[in-house]
N, C-alpha and C positions, 0 to 999 in steps of 0.2 A: 504494500499499500504506499503510495507516494505521500509526501507531506501535505499537498493540497487536498487530496482525498481524506487523509487523516484529520485535518483541520475541519473539513465539512462534516465528517462522521462525529467528531467531538461536539460540534454545535447541535447536530441531530440528537445525539444520545443525551445531551444535557436537558433537552426538552422532555424526554421520556422518563428520566430517572425519578422525578417526583411522582409520576404516575405509577411506576413500579413500586416505589417505596410505600405508597398509600394502599397498594393492592387493589385499587379501583378497577384496574384492567380486568380482574377476574370476578367482579361482583355478580354479573349475570351470565356466567359461563354457559349455563344450560340453554339460554335463550339467544345465543349469538348466531347471526346469520353468517353466510360465507364471507361477506365483505368485512364484517367486524372481526372475524377470525383471522382474515388476511392482514388486517391493520394491526392486530395484536401480535401476530407472528413477525410482522415486518419490524415492529417496535423492538421486539426481543432480539431479532437478528442484528439490528443496528447497534444496540447496546452491547451485545455479545462480541460482535466484530471489533468494536472500538476497544473493549476491554482486553481482548486478545492482542490487539495491536499495541496497546499500552504496555502489556506485559512483555511483549517481544522487544519493544524499544528500551525498556528498563532492564532487560535481561532477567526478568523474574522467572523463576522456575517454581512449579507447584510443590508444596510440602504435603505429604500424606501423614496424617496423625495416626491412622490405624495401620497395623502391620498387614501386609498382603497375606491372604489365606487361600489355601486350595480348597475347592469344593469337595466334599466327601463323595467318593465313588459309589 
């Protein structure tokens, strides 16, 4: 992602973060039509893409607090 696209995505994600924090996005989940579902998923995709890009630029690597386990056979 180039700098111009990143700056644009930051602006877009800043609009959606308060909506995600308030959880209003999911209030009427059962009654969402296809258009509302598309808008919700688009919002989440913008925030997720921006977050991943910020992690990449900062060199952040995920930390796993639980040890990996094998599923019982």
